[in-house]
N, C-alpha and C positions, 0 to 999 in steps of 0.2 A: 353244693356242687361236688364236694368230695364224695358224698353219698351217691349222687347220680353217676359220677365217674366210676365208682366201685361197682355199682350195679351193672353198668354198661360193660365193664371189663369181664364180667362173668356171664352176661346174658340173663341177669336176674330180673324179675318183674319190678316195675317202678311202683311207688306207693299207689294203692288203689287198683292195681292190676292183679287178676287172678293168675294169669300166665304172662310171660314176657312176650312183647310184641315185636321185638327185634333180637337178632342173635348177638352173641358177644362180639365186641369190637375193641379196637386199639385207641387209647387216649394219649394225647400229647399235651403235657402241662407246662405252662410257663408261669411261675409265680415269683414275684419280687417281695412278697410279704413274709413268707414262712420258709424256714430251712427244710431241705428235702429229707435228710436222714433223721433229724431230731423231731420233726413235726409232721411233714406231709406223709412220709412212708408209714409211721405209726397210725396216723389217722386213716389212711387207706386200708391198712391191715385190719384195724378195728372195724371198718365198714365192710370187710369181707372181699376186698379187691383181689383180682388175679394180677400180681405185680409184673408178670410177664407181658401183660397187655397195657402197662402204664410206663410211659417214657417222659423224661423231663428235657426241656429245651431252655437253657438259661445263658449260654455263652456262644458268641461268634467271635471270629478273629478278623481284624482289619488287615489292610495290605501289608502292614509292618509286623504282623503276627501278634499284636496286642489284643487281649481278650476284653470284651465288653458285652453287655446284654443286647439281645436282638431288639430291633425297633421296627415300626411300620409307619408309613408305607415303603420307606427306602430299602428295607431289607426283605422285601416280599419274596425275592428269589431264594433267600436262605430259609424263610418260613416254608416255602414250597418244598425245598429239598428235604427239610426235616420231616415234614408231613409224609412225603413220598417214601423216604428211607424207612420209616417205621410202619407205613401203611395205616396211619392214623385216620380215623373218621370222626373223632371228637377232639377239637382243639379248644383248650381251656386257658384263658388269660386272667391273672389275678394280681393286681387290678389292671384294668384296661390302660389307664393313663401312664403306668410305669413303662409301657412299651411304645408309647406314641413318640414320633420324632420330635426333637426339642423345638424345631422351628414351626410346629403346628400349634394353632390356638384351639384348645379344647372347648372353649366357650363360643367359638364361631361355628354356626350351623353349616355353612357351605364347606368350610375347612374340614370339619369332622366327617361330613358325608364323603368328601373326596378321599380322605385318609383311610376310611373304613372300606371303601369300594374294592381295593385290591384283595383284602382279606376275604370279603364276601364272595368275590368272583372265584377266589382260590378254593374255598370250601364247596361252593356251588358246583364247580367243575368236577369235584371229586365225590359228589353226593355225600358230603360230610356236614358236620355241625360246628359252628363257632359259638362258644359260650364264654361270656365275659362277666367279670364282677366290677360293679361301679358303686362307690360308696355314696351314701346320702349326704346332702348338705345339711346345715343346721337350721335352715329356715323352715318355718311351719307352713309349708305349701301342701297341696294335694300330692299324693305319692307319685303320680305320673310326672310331676315337675321337680321332685326332690333329688333326683340323681345328679351328681356333680357333672359339670360340663354342659355342653349344648343339648337342647331338646332333640337335635338331629340324631343323637346316639340312640335314644329310645325309638325315634321315628324310623330309623334304619333297621331296627330289630323286628323280627316277625313275632316274637314272644318275649314278654318281660315278666319276671317274677320278683316279688317284693317280700322281704323278711322283716318282721318286727316282733316286739314282745306283745303278748296277749294282755290287754289292759283289764280284762275281766277275770284273769286267773288269780285265785287266792292260794298261794303256795305256803310253804313252811316259813313263818316269819323269822325263825331262828337260822335259816339257811339262805344266805345272800345270793347263792348261785341257783336257787330253786325258782327258775323262771320258765314259763311255757312260751314258746315262740309260734308265730303263725307264718306260714308260707302261702302267699296269695298271688293270684294271677293279676298282673297289672295290665297286660295287653295280650291278645291272642288273635292274630290275623288269619291263621290257617285252620283254626278249630274253635269249637265252642269253649267258653271259659270254664275251666275246671273249678270244682269246689276248693275252698281254702283247706289247707292241712295244718294240723298243730303237731308240735313235737317238743320234746325236752331233751337237753343234753345231760 
């Protein structure tokens, strides 16, 4: 997703494209997993991002002036304000559940669909994209059912992508980090499924 955000920030072609099919746009990132200055910015720079088109959204203030992370759906007005202030057309949450209101049950289908609806309406109204990261569970199910939380999360998405290690790749046995990964389409409601891509870090 960092790679996609970086390409979008400069209007570069996506993997498999000869020419870019959309102009450069602004990205708003909320991540609870990685530090901005020590991790996210260096990764974005390495991916060739235009940092002028990348903004971070990690703190809101309550009525008493105390800082806390934004959540949804209760803070939808604050998400909207941040998106509009920066003119963002790609909103990127990592991971999704870090920003879910505490009183919401992430495993309840109806609960998750209702929680996601304000975010979906917000980006739809602005002709923008909502991209979220959801980690896999440990159970050995089909990929479509492996995402943590309710199946309603994947059902609400128009497209899902899955990342895993390539079981057929024979790398350098002396290098524990030598793994090839596969990016595969799990679901594509609005287009034909694209071929899987492989990559190495």
